[in-house]
C-alpha positions, 0 to 999 in steps of 0.5 A: 500500500505504501508503494502505491501511495508514493506512486499515486502521490507523485503522479498527482503532484506532477511537475511540482512533485520534485520540489514538494518531495524535496521538502517532504522527504527531509521532513519525514527524516526529521520525524523518523530521526526524533521519534526514538529520542522522544520514546527513549525505549518506552515502547519496549518497556510497555510491550514487555511489562504490560501483561505484568502491570495488568496482572498486578492491577498497576496498568492504569498507573503505568499508563498514566506515568508513561503517557505523562512522560511521552507528552512532556518530552513530546511537548518539549520537542515541539517547543525546541523544534519551533525555537530552532526552526529558523536555524534548521530550515537551511540545513534540512530543506535547503530553501532560499531565504525568501520570507514566504519560503521561510514561513512555509518551512516553519509551518512544515517543521511545526507539522513535523513536531506534532507528527513526532509526538503523535507517532510516539503515542502511536508506537506506544499504544501499539506496544501496549496492545501487543504487550496485553496480547491484543494482537488483533487490536494492534494490527487493526490500529496499524491497518487503520493508520495505513488506510487513512494515510493512503486516503489522506495523502491522496487528498493532500497531494491533490490539494498540493504540497508537502505541508499537506502530506505531513498533516495527512500523516499526523491525521492518519495517526491521530484517528487510530490513537483516539479510537484504540486509546478509548478501547484501551481505556475501557479495558483498563477501567474494566480490570 
């Protein structure tokens, strides 16, 4: 599905595609490079110990602590990226120094920063679900995110731009996080 998405997005973007992919690819690299730093091994802990926390009736406390940590580190990352964005634009995106290009790049970095937090939450939630042996829920979450990314990316490409593509990525993560997060919350309350 990812390969087909890339082909269709490139086709829809057309001639502008080279320039937009020239911005989109480094933006994805920025997201993928920083997510492990935000996670700092939390996904492994969640997957390994979720069943133990559940058995000991400590799952709700562990979730609360982990989510608090993820959100605080994620918000700090967002603020740091926004503060550093004027200096990151050149090395990451290689844009000319025009004001409209700088503003667009700052918005792109902001969208990347939000996507970093959402991807960290997505990875954490999927790890918890696998740790609780809810493999079908974890797979459903991944499938939902992939299908939404496919659809949202096509719409974003049609509307044009790498900023829209990053926002599509963020939105495709947000919907499954909310849906499966509520399912997990209902499960935790039932224990």
